[in-house]
C-alpha distance (Angstrom), angle and dihedral (degrees) to the residues before:
residue distance angle dihedral
M1 . . .
N2 3.78 . .
H3 3.76 116.7 .
P4 3.83 108.1 -95.9
G5 3.76 112.3 -112.9
A6 3.80 93.0 20.0
D7 3.79 99.0 87.3
G8 3.75 106.2 -3.1
A9 3.82 99.0 -83.4
D10 3.81 107.8 165.2
R11 3.82 104.5 -166.8
I12 3.77 136.9 61.1
G13 3.79 121.1 179.5
P14 3.82 108.1 -38.5
Y15 3.80 93.6 -23.6
A16 3.81 132.3 98.3
L17 3.80 110.9 -145.3
L18 3.81 117.6 -129.1
G19 3.78 122.7 -152.4
R20 3.78 124.6 -27.1
G21 3.77 123.2 -43.8
R22 3.78 136.2 -124.7
T23 3.77 130.1 -134.4
V24 3.82 124.7 -113.0
G25 3.79 119.8 174.2
G26 3.80 94.2 -23.3
S27 3.84 94.7 -49.2
E28 3.80 127.2 100.9
V29 3.81 121.3 -121.1
F30 3.82 122.4 -154.1
A31 3.75 138.3 179.8
A32 3.83 105.8 -124.9
R33 3.80 142.7 176.6
T34 3.80 134.8 -143.9
D35 3.79 121.1 -131.9
E36 3.80 87.0 -102.7
G37 3.81 90.8 57.5
L38 3.82 99.6 -104.1
L39 3.78 113.2 146.7
V40 3.82 118.1 -133.7
T41 3.80 137.6 163.3
V42 3.80 116.4 -117.5
T43 3.80 124.4 -159.9
V44 3.80 113.2 -160.3
V45 3.79 111.6 -155.4
G46 3.80 115.0 -119.2
P47 3.81 116.5 -111.7
E48 3.83 95.4 -117.5
L49 3.79 92.7 53.3
A50 3.81 93.1 43.4
A51 3.82 90.6 52.2
D52 3.81 92.4 60.4
P53 3.85 106.1 112.4
G54 3.79 94.7 -130.8
F55 3.79 98.0 36.6
R56 3.80 100.3 98.3
D57 3.79 94.8 52.1
R58 3.81 91.7 47.9
F59 3.80 91.0 45.7
R60 3.81 92.6 50.4
A61 3.82 91.9 51.0
A62 3.81 92.2 45.1
V63 3.80 92.3 52.7
E64 3.79 92.1 52.5
A65 3.81 90.5 50.3
A66 3.81 93.2 45.7
R67 3.82 92.8 53.1
T68 3.82 88.1 68.1
L69 3.81 95.2 52.8
S70 3.77 125.6 93.8
G71 3.77 136.0 163.8
A72 3.78 141.2 151.8
F73 3.81 92.2 -100.0
L74 3.80 99.4 35.7
I75 3.80 124.6 95.6
P76 3.83 105.8 -139.0
V77 3.78 125.5 -126.5
L78 3.84 114.3 -115.3
D79 3.78 107.0 173.1
A80 3.82 143.4 -9.6
D81 3.78 143.0 174.9
A82 3.79 116.3 -150.3
D83 3.82 92.6 173.8
A84 3.80 98.8 53.1
P85 3.81 117.2 112.2
V86 3.81 85.0 -109.4
P87 3.84 108.7 29.0
W88 3.79 116.0 -134.7
L89 3.79 142.4 -177.5
A90 3.81 128.2 -149.4
T91 3.81 121.9 -156.2
R92 3.78 133.2 178.1
F93 3.79 113.0 -74.2
T94 3.81 109.9 -106.2
A95 3.79 125.3 -169.7
G96 3.75 107.8 -132.5
L97 3.77 150.3 111.5
P98 3.82 122.7 -108.6
L99 3.79 109.1 -110.3
R100 3.81 92.7 -124.7
Q101 3.80 91.7 54.4
A102 3.82 92.0 48.3
V103 3.82 93.6 49.8
D104 3.81 94.9 42.1
R105 3.81 90.9 52.3
H106 3.79 102.3 35.9
G107 3.80 108.0 20.2
P108 3.81 131.5 -119.7
L109 3.78 122.6 -16.7
S110 3.79 121.7 -107.8
E111 3.80 122.1 -105.2
P112 3.84 94.0 -100.3
A113 3.81 90.5 48.7
L114 3.81 91.5 48.0
R115 3.79 89.7 53.0
V116 3.82 91.1 51.1
L117 3.80 89.1 48.3
A118 3.82 94.2 50.0
D119 3.80 93.7 44.0
G120 3.80 94.5 47.6
L121 3.79 94.4 47.9
A122 3.80 91.6 46.9
R123 3.81 91.5 50.4
A124 3.81 91.0 49.5
L125 3.81 92.3 48.7
G126 3.78 90.2 45.2
V127 3.81 89.6 61.5
L128 3.80 91.9 48.7
H129 3.81 95.1 45.7
A130 3.80 92.7 47.1
A131 3.80 87.6 55.9
G132 3.79 91.3 51.1
T133 3.82 95.7 -107.8
V134 3.80 132.9 118.6
H135 3.80 127.0 -147.8
G136 3.79 100.2 -151.5
E137 3.81 95.9 -176.3
V138 3.81 106.4 71.0
S139 3.79 103.9 141.2
P140 3.81 141.9 128.6
D141 3.83 86.8 -88.4
S142 3.81 98.1 51.4
V143 3.82 98.8 41.2
L144 3.80 114.3 90.1
L145 3.79 121.0 -155.8
T146 3.81 109.8 -144.0
M147 3.77 133.3 176.7
D148 3.80 91.7 -94.6
G149 3.78 103.0 36.9
P150 3.80 142.8 -58.3
R151 3.80 122.7 -46.1
I152 3.80 136.5 -158.8
T153 3.79 127.6 179.1
A154 3.79 119.4 -96.1
L155 3.81 87.5 -123.5
G156 3.79 121.9 50.0
M157 3.79 107.4 -163.6
V158 3.82 95.6 -142.0
G159 3.79 94.5 44.0
A160 3.78 93.0 47.6
T161 3.78 100.3 42.3
G162 3.79 108.0 17.8
S163 3.78 119.5 120.2
P164 2.92 113.2 -121.1
A165 3.78 91.7 26.0
P166 3.83 119.5 -131.0
S167 3.80 119.8 -116.4
P168 3.83 132.5 -121.7
T169 3.81 88.3 -102.6
D170 3.81 88.2 59.2
D171 3.80 88.4 55.1
M172 3.82 89.2 52.0
F173 3.80 91.4 51.8
D174 3.80 89.0 50.5
L175 3.81 90.2 49.2
G176 3.80 90.4 52.2
A177 3.81 92.4 47.3
T178 3.81 90.6 49.0
V179 3.81 94.6 50.5
L180 3.81 90.1 45.1
F181 3.82 89.2 52.1
A182 3.80 89.4 52.9
A183 3.81 90.7 50.5
S184 3.81 99.8 41.5
E185 3.83 105.3 27.2
G186 3.79 89.2 -116.9
E187 3.81 102.1 -43.0
P188 3.85 113.4 135.4
D189 3.81 93.8 -129.7
T190 3.79 119.1 118.4
G191 3.79 87.7 -163.9
A192 3.80 86.1 80.6
L193 3.80 89.5 66.9
P194 3.81 117.6 95.0
V195 3.79 115.7 -108.9
S196 3.80 93.4 -106.9
L197 3.83 90.6 60.7
R198 3.79 103.8 29.3
D199 3.80 97.0 91.3
V200 3.78 99.4 44.1
I201 3.82 98.5 38.4
G202 3.78 89.7 43.5
G203 3.80 85.9 52.8
C204 3.81 90.4 55.0
L205 3.80 87.9 57.9
Y206 3.78 97.4 51.5
P207 3.82 111.1 131.2
E208 3.80 93.0 -128.5
P209 3.83 110.7 70.6
A210 3.82 91.1 -148.1
D211 3.81 90.3 63.9
R212 3.80 95.4 56.0
P213 3.82 119.7 99.1
T214 3.77 120.3 -115.4
A215 3.80 120.8 -115.6
E216 3.79 89.4 -105.7
Q217 3.80 91.9 51.7
L218 3.80 92.1 50.1
V219 3.81 91.7 52.5
A220 3.81 90.8 47.3
Y221 3.81 91.2 47.8
L222 3.79 92.6 54.9
R223 3.80 92.5 44.5
H224 3.80 91.4 49.9
Q225 3.80 91.5 57.5
N226 3.81 89.0 69.6
L227 3.80 92.9 -152.7
P228 3.81 116.4 173.2
A229 3.80 113.9 -83.5
L230 3.79 116.3 -101.2
E231 3.79 112.5 -101.5
G232 3.78 120.9 -147.7
R233 3.78 125.6 -6.8
W234 3.78 116.9 -9.6
L235 3.82 95.1 -144.1
P236 3.82 127.3 62.9
P237 3.82 119.0 -104.4
A238 3.81 92.8 -108.3
V239 3.80 91.4 61.1
T240 3.80 94.4 46.3
A241 3.81 88.5 48.5
D242 3.80 88.6 56.6
M243 3.79 88.9 52.1
A244 3.79 90.6 53.0
A245 3.80 91.5 48.5
A246 3.80 91.2 50.9
T247 3.80 89.5 49.7
A248 3.79 91.4 52.3
A249 3.79 89.7 49.8
V250 3.80 92.2 57.5
G251 3.75 88.2 41.8
S252 3.77 113.9 -145.0
E253 3.78 118.7 57.2
S254 3.79 130.8 65.8
A255 3.81 118.1 -118.8
G256 3.77 90.8 -140.8
G257 3.79 97.1 55.9
G258 3.77 100.8 117.1
G259 3.77 93.8 -72.2
R260 3.86 95.8 -46.7
G261 3.77 121.2 122.6
P262 3.80 145.5 85.7
L263 3.76 127.0 -31.9
P264 3.81 108.0 -126.0
P265 3.80 119.1 -133.3
L266 3.79 121.0 -101.4
P267 3.80 126.4 -163.3
E268 3.79 118.2 -113.6
I269 3.79 112.7 -78.6
T270 3.78 114.1 -123.9
A271 3.79 112.9 -120.2
G272 3.76 110.1 -95.8
A273 3.79 95.4 19.8
G274 3.77 118.8 143.5
V275 3.79 128.4 19.4
S276 3.78 115.8 -24.6
R277 3.80 123.5 -152.9
R278 3.78 93.3 -121.9
K279 3.80 92.6 50.0
L280 3.79 90.5 51.8
I281 3.79 94.7 44.8
I282 3.79 91.7 52.4
A283 3.79 91.3 48.1
L284 3.80 94.7 46.9
A285 3.79 103.5 36.8
G286 3.77 93.3 43.2
G287 3.79 91.6 -147.2
A288 3.80 99.7 -64.2
A289 3.80 92.0 -157.6
V290 3.80 87.5 -58.3
L291 3.78 116.2 118.0
G292 3.78 123.4 158.1
G293 3.81 89.8 0.9
T294 3.81 95.4 -61.5
A295 3.77 135.0 96.0
A296 3.78 114.8 -117.7
A297 3.80 123.7 -112.8
L298 3.78 107.9 -119.1
A299 3.76 139.8 -141.6
F300 3.81 121.0 -163.3
S301 3.78 128.0 -142.0
G302 3.77 137.0 155.6
D303 3.77 147.4 133.8
S304 3.79 140.9 -160.4
S305 3.79 95.8 -102.8
P306 3.80 121.0 113.4
A307 3.78 121.6 -95.8
P308 3.81 118.0 -104.7
E309 3.79 115.0 -67.8
G310 3.80 86.9 27.0
R311 3.78 96.0 -85.1
A312 3.76 138.8 100.0
G313 3.75 123.2 -110.3
G314 3.79 99.6 40.3
P315 3.79 125.3 111.5
A316 3.77 109.8 -54.2
P317 3.81 120.7 -122.8
T318 3.77 118.4 -91.3
A319 3.79 111.3 -88.4
R320 3.77 133.8 -163.4
T321 3.78 114.3 -95.6
A322 3.78 114.0 -134.1
S323 3.77 121.0 -129.1
P324 3.79 116.9 -91.9
S325 3.78 117.1 -86.7
G326 3.77 125.5 -126.5
G327 3.76 119.8 -76.6
R328 3.79 122.2 -87.5
S329 3.78 130.7 -159.7
T330 3.78 95.4 -123.1
S331 3.78 123.8 89.9
A332 3.80 89.3 -129.9
P333 3.82 109.0 63.2
S334 3.79 112.8 -156.4
A335 3.76 136.7 -137.7
S336 3.78 109.2 -70.3
P337 3.81 109.5 175.3
S338 3.78 119.1 -167.4
S339 3.80 119.2 -110.2
T340 3.78 90.1 -92.0
D341 3.79 91.7 54.8
G342 3.80 98.6 54.0
P343 3.78 142.6 -90.5
E344 3.78 124.6 -10.2
P345 3.82 115.1 -97.9
V346 3.78 120.9 -97.7
V347 3.81 116.9 -134.5
L348 3.79 107.9 -138.2
A349 3.80 114.1 -116.7
G350 3.76 125.9 147.3
P351 3.79 145.5 146.3
D352 3.78 124.1 -83.4
A353 3.77 112.8 -86.7
V354 3.81 121.8 -99.7
K355 3.80 111.6 -130.7
A356 3.79 118.2 -127.5
W357 3.80 89.7 -160.1
S358 3.79 141.2 -24.8
K359 3.80 127.3 -154.7
A360 3.82 133.4 -178.1
G361 3.79 120.0 -140.9
K362 3.79 135.2 -168.5
N363 3.82 97.8 -115.2
A364 3.79 132.7 38.0
P365 3.83 112.5 -109.0
T366 3.79 117.7 -115.1
C367 3.83 96.7 -173.9
L368 3.82 135.4 20.8
E369 3.79 132.5 -167.0
A370 3.81 128.5 166.1
S371 3.77 144.5 -170.9
D372 3.79 123.8 -167.1
K373 3.82 89.5 -87.7
V374 3.83 109.1 27.2
V375 3.81 136.9 40.7
M376 3.81 117.7 -152.9
V377 3.81 110.7 -149.0
V378 3.81 117.9 -168.1
T379 3.81 122.5 -166.9
D380 3.79 134.8 167.9
T381 3.81 89.3 -93.0
A382 3.84 107.2 39.5
T383 3.82 148.4 -19.5
S384 3.79 116.3 -109.5
F385 3.80 135.8 179.5
L386 3.81 127.0 -137.5
D387 3.78 132.1 -164.0
A388 3.82 104.5 -107.7
A389 3.81 91.3 -144.0
T390 3.83 98.9 49.6
G391 3.82 109.8 13.0
K392 3.79 91.3 -123.4
S393 3.79 121.3 138.6
V394 3.80 111.1 -99.0
F395 3.83 107.0 176.6
H396 3.77 137.2 32.6
P397 3.84 111.0 -87.9
M398 3.81 118.6 -104.8
N399 3.81 125.2 -134.2
T400 3.81 93.0 -123.5
T401 3.80 113.1 117.2
N402 3.77 142.0 179.6
T403 3.78 124.9 -158.3
F404 3.79 94.4 -169.9
R405 3.75 120.4 85.6
T406 3.79 115.4 -135.1
S407 3.79 104.0 -93.3
S408 3.78 145.6 164.0
F409 3.80 91.7 -78.7
E410 3.82 101.8 35.7
Y411 3.80 130.8 48.4
L412 3.78 108.6 170.7
T413 3.83 105.5 175.2
A414 3.80 137.5 68.3
Y415 3.81 138.9 172.4
A416 3.80 130.5 -155.5
D417 3.80 137.4 151.9
G418 3.81 96.8 -6.4
V419 3.83 96.7 -45.1
F420 3.80 131.8 106.3
Y421 3.81 117.8 -149.8
L422 3.80 123.1 -159.0
L423 3.80 137.3 -177.6
C424 3.79 102.0 -146.8
D425 3.78 151.2 132.1
T426 3.79 130.8 -105.3
P427 3.82 127.8 -155.8
S428 3.80 89.7 -94.4
V429 3.81 105.6 27.1
S430 3.80 132.1 49.3
G431 3.79 117.2 -154.4
V432 3.81 109.5 31.4
L433 3.80 132.9 163.0
A434 3.82 107.6 -149.1
A435 3.81 133.1 -176.6
F436 3.83 122.8 -154.5
D437 3.79 128.6 -167.3
A438 3.83 105.6 -120.3
A439 3.81 91.5 -153.5
G440 3.80 96.4 57.3
G441 3.80 108.1 10.4
K442 3.81 92.3 -122.1
A443 3.79 122.1 142.6
K444 3.81 109.8 -109.8
W445 3.79 95.3 -171.3
A446 3.80 142.9 -31.7
T447 3.80 127.4 -149.1
N448 3.79 123.9 -159.5
L449 3.79 102.3 -133.4
G450 3.78 91.6 -165.9
A451 3.80 89.4 60.3
T452 3.80 89.7 59.2
D453 3.81 95.9 55.1
P454 3.81 113.4 118.9
G455 3.78 120.8 -132.1
G456 3.78 102.2 83.8
A457 3.79 116.8 -138.8
K458 3.79 92.7 -18.5
F459 3.80 111.8 84.6
I460 3.81 103.0 -141.0
S461 3.81 106.4 141.3
M462 3.78 142.7 28.4
Y463 3.81 124.6 -144.9
P464 3.82 107.6 -160.8
S465 3.81 113.3 -176.3
N466 3.81 121.8 -127.6
F467 3.80 105.3 167.5
V468 3.81 141.8 23.3
A469 3.81 126.3 -166.0
V470 3.80 139.2 164.3
A471 3.80 132.1 -136.5
G472 3.79 118.3 176.6
D473 3.80 109.5 -54.5
T474 3.80 95.6 -12.3
V475 3.81 132.4 85.1
Y476 3.80 117.6 -156.2
V477 3.79 127.1 -156.1
C478 3.80 117.5 -167.3
G479 3.78 132.7 -172.6
Q480 3.79 145.7 120.4
V481 3.79 132.3 -65.3
R482 3.79 111.1 -130.2
Q483 3.76 116.1 -163.1
M484 3.79 117.8 -143.6
D485 3.80 97.6 -156.8
G486 3.80 92.4 103.0
K487 3.81 93.0 -118.3
F488 3.77 119.2 126.0
S489 3.78 137.5 159.5
A490 3.78 126.6 -178.0
K491 3.80 87.3 -142.3
S492 3.78 92.6 58.7
P493 3.81 119.8 96.7
T494 3.79 122.0 -117.0
T495 3.79 118.4 -105.6
G496 3.79 115.6 -135.6
Y497 3.78 133.7 -177.9
I498 3.80 142.8 -151.6
R499 3.81 121.5 -153.3
A500 3.78 121.9 -168.8
F501 3.83 122.6 -153.7
N502 3.77 132.8 -175.9
A503 3.82 105.4 -103.7
A504 3.83 92.4 -146.0
T505 3.82 99.1 48.8
G506 3.82 108.8 14.3
K507 3.79 90.9 -122.8
R508 3.79 114.0 151.1
L509 3.79 112.5 -113.1
W510 3.79 104.9 -179.1
Q511 3.79 144.7 -29.4
V512 3.80 134.8 -150.0
E513 3.76 130.5 -178.9
G514 3.77 138.1 178.1
T515 3.77 147.6 130.7
D516 3.82 88.2 -88.5
I517 3.83 90.5 66.9
N518 3.82 117.4 75.9
N519 3.80 111.8 121.2
V520 3.82 115.6 26.7
L521 3.81 131.9 -160.3
V522 3.82 117.4 -158.3
P523 3.84 111.6 -168.0
P524 3.82 115.5 -145.2
S525 3.81 90.0 -113.7
G526 3.77 140.2 14.8
S527 3.79 131.7 50.5
H528 3.80 101.3 -92.5
L529 3.81 121.0 97.5
L530 3.80 125.8 -174.8
A531 3.80 121.1 -136.5
T532 3.79 124.7 -170.7
S533 3.77 125.8 -164.5
A534 3.80 141.2 177.2
V535 3.77 144.1 154.3
P536 3.83 104.3 -115.9
G537 3.78 110.9 -102.5
K538 3.81 93.6 -15.2
K539 3.81 113.6 82.8
P540 3.80 140.7 6.1
G541 3.77 116.2 -76.5
R542 3.78 123.5 -114.0
V543 3.78 136.9 -146.2
Q544 3.79 119.5 -155.7
M545 3.77 135.9 177.7
I546 3.80 116.7 -122.5
D547 3.81 113.2 -157.1
A548 3.81 107.5 -141.3
G549 3.80 90.1 -176.9
R550 3.80 87.8 64.8
K551 3.83 95.1 45.4
G552 3.78 96.3 -96.4
A553 3.79 99.7 -40.1
R554 3.80 113.7 166.1
G555 3.77 118.8 -108.0
W556 3.80 133.5 179.1
K557 3.80 119.5 -18.5
V558 3.80 137.1 -163.9
S559 3.80 130.3 -162.0
V560 3.80 112.2 -131.4
P561 3.83 117.6 -160.5
H562 3.81 119.2 -145.2
A563 3.81 93.1 20.1
S564 3.79 103.7 109.0
Y565 3.82 88.2 136.6
Y566 3.82 88.3 74.5
F567 3.82 87.9 93.2
T568 3.84 90.3 76.8
T569 3.81 114.2 116.3
G570 3.80 127.1 -147.1
W571 3.78 126.0 41.2
P572 3.86 111.3 34.7
L573 3.79 119.5 -96.4
T574 3.82 90.7 -156.2
C575 3.81 133.4 52.4
Y576 3.82 144.1 -147.0
A577 3.80 133.4 -140.1
A578 3.80 136.1 159.7
G579 3.79 95.4 -9.5
L580 3.80 93.7 -46.1
F581 3.79 133.1 112.3
L582 3.82 112.9 -145.7
F583 3.78 124.2 -161.0
A584 3.81 143.4 151.1
G585 3.78 116.8 -93.3
G586 3.78 142.9 144.4
N587 3.79 107.7 60.1
G588 3.80 89.2 -21.0
N589 3.80 90.5 -82.6
T590 3.82 100.0 90.5
L591 3.80 131.8 80.0
F592 3.80 113.5 -147.3
A593 3.80 124.6 -160.4
V594 3.81 113.7 -161.4
D595 3.78 134.9 174.0
A596 3.81 106.9 -94.2
A597 3.80 93.6 -139.4
T598 3.79 101.2 43.2
G599 3.80 107.0 19.9
R600 3.79 90.0 -128.0
E601 3.79 111.4 151.2
K602 3.80 116.1 -115.1
W603 3.82 98.8 179.3
H604 3.77 143.4 -29.1
K605 3.79 134.5 -150.6
R606 3.77 122.5 -153.2
F607 3.82 122.9 -154.2
D608 3.80 117.1 -152.2
A609 3.79 129.2 -173.1
K610 3.78 112.3 -125.7
S611 3.80 88.5 -147.7
G612 3.79 90.8 57.8
D613 3.81 93.4 -112.1
Q614 3.78 117.8 136.5
V615 3.79 116.2 -97.3
K616 3.81 127.2 -146.4
I617 3.78 117.0 -169.8
G618 3.78 119.7 -141.5
T619 3.80 132.9 -135.9
P620 3.84 110.4 -45.2
F621 3.81 120.8 -140.6
T622 3.79 134.9 -177.4
S623 3.79 141.3 -134.0
Q624 3.79 119.2 -102.0
D625 3.81 92.0 -104.9
G626 3.80 91.9 47.5
A627 3.81 93.5 -125.5
T628 3.82 95.2 114.9
V629 3.79 133.9 44.8
Y630 3.80 119.0 -159.6
V631 3.80 120.6 -149.6
P632 3.84 120.4 -165.3
V633 3.80 115.2 -153.4
G634 3.78 113.2 175.0
S635 3.82 106.9 -67.9
D636 3.81 92.5 -4.6
L637 3.79 133.6 84.5
A638 3.81 114.5 -165.8
A639 3.82 123.3 -163.6
L640 3.82 114.5 -151.0
A641 3.80 132.0 -177.2
T642 3.80 107.4 -108.3
A643 3.79 91.2 -144.4
D644 3.82 97.0 63.3
G645 3.81 110.6 -8.8
T646 3.80 95.5 -104.3
L647 3.80 111.4 165.5
R648 3.81 111.8 -115.7
W649 3.81 103.1 174.1
V650 3.78 144.2 -26.4
A651 3.81 122.4 -139.6
V652 3.80 116.9 -160.4
L653 3.79 132.1 -158.0
D654 3.79 118.7 -137.1
G655 3.79 131.4 -159.8
A656 3.78 130.9 23.3
S657 3.78 137.5 -50.5
D658 3.79 122.1 -109.0
T659 3.82 88.4 -93.7
G660 3.82 94.7 52.0
G661 3.81 99.6 -102.2
S662 3.77 128.8 108.3
N663 3.79 115.1 -51.4
L664 3.80 108.3 -114.3
F665 3.77 136.2 -179.4
N666 3.80 105.8 -105.2
A667 3.80 89.7 -135.9
S668 3.82 88.7 62.3
L669 3.81 93.0 67.0
R670 3.83 94.2 76.2
L671 3.79 91.0 -137.3
G672 3.79 98.4 121.3
G673 3.77 125.9 -116.8
K674 3.79 130.7 122.2
N675 3.81 95.4 -85.6
A676 3.81 97.0 147.4
Q677 3.82 131.0 38.8
C678 3.79 138.5 165.0
S679 3.78 138.9 -136.9
A680 3.81 121.5 -165.8
D681 3.81 94.8 -73.0
T682 3.81 106.5 3.3
V683 3.80 135.1 75.9
F684 3.81 116.0 -148.4
A685 3.81 120.0 -162.1
T686 3.80 136.9 161.1
D687 3.78 126.3 -139.8
S688 3.79 136.7 -155.3
A689 3.82 90.2 -97.4
K690 3.83 86.1 68.6
T691 3.80 92.3 -110.3
L692 3.81 126.9 138.0
W693 3.81 114.1 -144.3
A694 3.80 127.3 -158.5
I695 3.82 107.5 -154.9
D696 3.81 127.0 -169.3
A697 3.81 104.0 -115.1
A698 3.81 91.5 -147.7
T699 3.81 99.2 51.7
G700 3.82 109.6 15.7
R701 3.81 91.1 -123.1
A702 3.79 121.1 135.0
R703 3.80 117.6 -104.8
W704 3.81 92.6 -171.9
R705 3.78 145.1 -32.6
Y706 3.78 130.4 -131.8
S707 3.78 129.6 -161.0
D708 3.79 129.9 165.1
P709 3.83 112.3 -152.8
G710 3.79 89.9 -161.6
Q711 3.80 96.7 50.8
P712 3.83 120.5 130.0
D713 3.79 119.8 -88.0
V714 3.80 88.3 -106.3
G715 3.82 90.8 54.1
F716 3.77 130.9 -113.3
M717 3.80 123.4 -59.2
W718 3.80 120.0 -124.0
T719 3.79 145.4 172.5
V720 3.80 138.8 179.8
G721 3.80 125.9 -120.0
G722 3.79 122.0 172.9
D723 3.80 108.8 -41.7
H724 3.82 95.3 -24.0
V725 3.78 136.4 80.4
F726 3.81 118.0 -143.1
I727 3.82 120.2 -151.8
A728 3.82 130.6 -165.6
S729 3.81 118.2 -161.2
H730 3.81 115.7 170.6
L731 3.84 103.6 -51.7
T732 3.81 96.7 -19.5
M733 3.80 127.1 97.4
T734 3.82 117.6 -161.8
A735 3.81 131.6 -174.7
I736 3.81 125.3 -157.8
A737 3.80 126.7 -177.5
A738 3.79 116.4 -122.9
H739 3.79 90.5 -117.8
G740 3.81 91.7 43.5
R741 3.79 94.7 -119.0
């Protein structure tokens, strides 16, 4: 048979092709009809893919697997021929409009439509991933918009037959890119996403696959928002009119028939059209010390003089650039300061960790928190407590649950002074702040956060919670305010909030909100909080002191250029130690230390790439005693004296990430998340090779390394309690002593 579309051939197998086709992933897609008049959709495999020596065997196996799959948003497989001169696949005929065509003709989708799109695609991918398959072709060209939601085929040609095969995290990136396309008309700017989707779709686009949500987590995230159900049709009349016109063109089916009907033609897509992965990664990661696929070698400089204009956060003064260091075998050269800059870097290398204990549970943990004696384990069915020394259950489980796995944009647990705090749900109430006695596992109090929402009888706003923290006798809950008036502009800033509760009783003390509150740092003591804010990709970021002693009154503030990522909610992107707030400023390459009460700069430290590439420092964090601040920069982790910024040591990662690029500290990506923590004398940090490192806080040398080959695609979850680190991977909990013994 002649290849359809090549010379006008109009049949393939038992099917007559109707109209001209469109291209998806290198294959051509046609509306077709059987001799009996049944409409189907036929995908004709592209010649390059068909020429792969192992393609036909993989295709045959994939078809058999796909025949068993079904779901509300999946188009089922009906027929296929892997042995034909030109292999083909037939799927059920589905009336719809390709997403690209709808957006190109009618502009971006509304917020409710975007939510339906994201939810439907996630549910479809959830079915595929649960069956052990990957789609590999989710894109504006492959997604069909139908009257009752989006649709993708149960078999994505690239995911089923590609070699090497893509992973579920690749599907999630493609989902994020597709929803962003629908919101922005192809611009790589997450600011175009509505507030209700910005966190989770932005998470799908994270450069590191381990940081992306799973399909199941995305569905749960949207469900947990409890937004009002969409009334009426989810697509605008102009789009549904196009569907009807396409139906009339094919000539037999109705566009409103439960999602069945003709596939309208689409012109060929020019190579490179749309949103590319690299374009999105550059826009989202902001070059976290990664240029040209390598991490930059660094030089360190700094002094105690004020920044220009007498304020912190502005462009740092020009500093001498050290001479290049010697070559290294890794693709990610590390920080190698000259003798005048400080000590030579230490390449991390250590033995495998020795487990203190390991225990399998019945449900995968979604949140972890630990003291030196007890580990709180939260799942989607219950909250339990384990003995930190043995892993054995110590208290009766509680009926508080959390569906959402701790992530870059949500951190829902805290511990302080013998009490665990948890943002959770109960069987009867969604959105609860609960406090548990760590000595006995008893609930001290629980506050219904929904009951504290302002607005009276008129439902005008939502207050989802992203972060909980404790300082002294006060518990703070932070999140975003989501307006329900249907108005949204990508150019508008995000409104955040801070709520303060009495740590002993759970009684609400005060609440503030505003566009100047996005990411919030709560120091372990004192009355000064630090809020950052930004409009993604639009304006400079800002840091601002919030005075808790004055019920959230605003204090000093500083504009920070090149810090648009400060809009990210969840785990703080700044840190506190010894009365100082520390944050990235300048051109993103300078750490500023300012007095928490006054905002007066005490010192700054600039990081320069010896290669001349631009450097962006990651999320700083501090030792438990506050004497040391740690700064991740790509493959490097620098330890500085909090008092004056003196460089103490630099630890360097070697080798490659799990995706083949440079191995980076996860905390260097500036995407939030608790990716680095400290015990009394040990620094714990994860890298992009999915390894957890235990580093001697005094020397920067590795004590041990831990990696679980069977860990989830999103990586294992972990927390520090006392002198142990506790790790959750699927159903297994593992404890390791800081010194590995």
